[in-house]
Structure formats: C-alpha cells, structure tokens
C-alpha positions in Angstrom: -10.8 44.8 -0.4 -13.8 45.8 -2.6 -11.7 44.9 -6.1 -9.7 41.7 -4.6 -7.7 39.4 -7.0 -5.2 36.9 -7.2 -2.0 37.5 -9.1 -2.2 34.7 -11.8 2.3 34.1 -10.1 0.2 34.2 -6.8 -2.9 31.8 -8.2 0.0 29.5 -9.6 1.7 29.3 -6.2 -2.1 28.1 -4.8 -2.7 25.5 -7.9 1.0 24.2 -7.1 0.0 23.6 -3.2 -2.7 21.3 -4.1 -1.2 19.4 -6.7 2.1 18.8 -4.0 -1.0 18.2 -1.0 -2.9 16.2 -3.7 -0.3 14.3 -4.9 0.7 12.8 -0.5 -3.6 11.7 0.0 -6.4 9.9 -2.5 -8.0 13.3 -1.1 -9.7 16.2 -3.4 -9.3 19.6 -2.4 -10.5 22.6 -4.3 -10.2 25.7 -3.3 -13.2 28.7 -4.6 -12.9 32.2 -4.0 -16.4 34.3 -4.1 -17.2 37.9 -4.3 -20.7 38.4 -2.0 -22.4 36.0 0.4 -26.0 34.9 0.1 -26.2 33.2 3.4 -24.3 33.2 6.1 -21.1 31.6 4.9 -20.9 28.0 6.4 -24.2 27.8 3.5 -22.9 29.6 1.7 -19.7 27.4 1.3 -22.1 24.6 1.4 -23.6 25.1 -1.9 -20.2 25.7 -3.2 -19.0 22.1 -2.2 -21.6 20.6 -3.8 -21.9 22.6 -6.7 -18.3 21.8 -7.4 -19.1 18.2 -6.6 -17.3 17.4 -4.4 -20.0 14.7 -2.1 -19.2 12.4 -5.4 -15.3 11.2 -4.6 -14.9 8.3 -5.0 -14.0 7.6 -0.2 -16.1 10.5 0.6 -12.0 12.5 1.2 -12.7 16.1 -0.4 -12.5 19.5 1.6 -13.1 22.5 0.0 -11.3 25.8 1.1 -14.0 29.0 0.9 -13.1 32.8 1.0 -15.1 35.2 0.7 -12.2 38.6 0.8 -14.3 41.2 0.9 -16.2 40.0 3.7 -13.8 39.2 6.0 -15.0 35.6 6.0 -14.0 31.4 4.9 -14.8 28.5 5.8 -13.6 24.7 5.3 -15.4 22.1 4.3 -14.6 18.9 4.6 -17.6 15.6 3.6 -18.4 12.7 5.5 -15.2 10.6 4.5 -11.8 12.9 6.2 -14.4 15.0 9.1 -15.4 11.1 11.0 -11.6 10.6 11.2 -9.6 14.1 12.0 -10.0 15.0 15.5 -12.4 17.3 16.8 -9.9 20.7 16.7 -8.1 19.7 13.5 -10.8 22.0 11.1 -10.2 24.8 14.5 -6.7 24.6 14.3 -6.9 24.9 10.0 -9.4 28.5 10.3 -7.0 29.9 13.0 -3.5 30.2 10.6 -5.4 30.7 8.0 -6.8 33.5 9.7 -3.8 34.8 10.5 -1.6 34.8 8.0 -4.9 36.3 6.2 -5.0 39.1 9.7 -1.4 40.4 8.1 -2.2 40.8 4.6 -0.9 36.8 3.9 -3.5 35.7 1.4 -1.7 33.1 -1.1 1.0 32.4 2.1 -2.2 31.3 4.4 -3.7 29.4 1.6 -0.8 27.5 0.7 -0.2 26.5 4.5 -3.5 26.0 4.8 -3.6 22.9 2.0 -0.4 21.8 3.0 -2.2 21.0 6.6 -5.1 19.9 5.2 -2.9 17.4 2.1 -0.5 16.5 5.3 -3.4 15.1 7.0 -5.5 13.7 4.5 -2.1 11.9 3.2 -2.4 10.2 7.2 -6.2 9.1 7.0 -6.0 8.6 2.5 -2.5 7.9 1.6 -2.0 8.1 -2.1 -2.2 4.9 -3.9 -0.8 3.3 -7.3 -4.0 3.5 -10.1 -5.1 7.1 -8.1 -6.5 9.9 -10.6 -7.4 13.0 -10.2 -11.0 13.4 -9.0 -12.2 16.8 -9.3 -10.3 19.6 -10.9 -6.7 22.0 -9.4 -7.4 25.2 -10.3 -9.3 27.9 -8.3 -12.7 28.4 -9.0 -14.8 32.3 -8.4 -17.9 33.5 -8.0 -20.0 36.5 -7.7 
C-alpha cells in the first residue's frame, strides 16, 4: 500500500461523483488523499479542512473526506452548518460504509458511494438554488 495512487480513470470517477453530489446541493465536498500522518488523523484532517478553505463556505456546509491509504486511516469532517443538522450517527454510518469498501480493496467505489451518501444528506438540508455557485474546487487534492 506504500505506493497507493488512484488511476486517472478512478480520479475521473471520483470527481464526477463529487460534481453529481454537489449538483443536488449548495454544499461543498472535497476529497483529500495524504501519504503520511504527523498528527492523529482527525487533527491532520482539521488542518487540511482549513487549508482548503472549507470553513469559508457561505452556509458552513463543506464536507471533507480525508484519506491516508498508507496508514489505512480516514476521517470525514463536516463544517458547523451541516454538523448541526445531520443525525448523530450519520458520519459513523458513512465511515462504516467506506471502511467496508476499503477492506475489500474497493477504494474508488468506497469513496464514490460515500460521496453519494453525503450528497444526498446535504441536498436534504441544503438544496441547490438557482443562483448556486461552486465555491470550492472539485479536484482531488494530494499531499505528503
């Protein structure tokens, strides 16, 4: 797993899943893949959340899917607007779903499935409006 890298086809599939999910909502979803950890996974994810500007969406409805494949760890972080509204077990259910896929080696499928679930929940609480703008890039980001 030390050389984990998504193929161009997998990246395209994930970006399409982000765009599809965001097409239903004013929420913003990002996927970040990191090679190593210097802090516990949630602390590292929180730093990336801020670095990517996810805390600056108008409705505080950004969600980050943060993945560290080499450590077999991931985190899902929602901003305050969405965290106030989703059921208490929502993020845990998303984590269980992605974990099941990852344990089978189905990385891009697990990411896309989770993006769909997040998009559906965001659409429920933050439906897309006519004047909605894409506040953040849909591209997958990477770091060491």
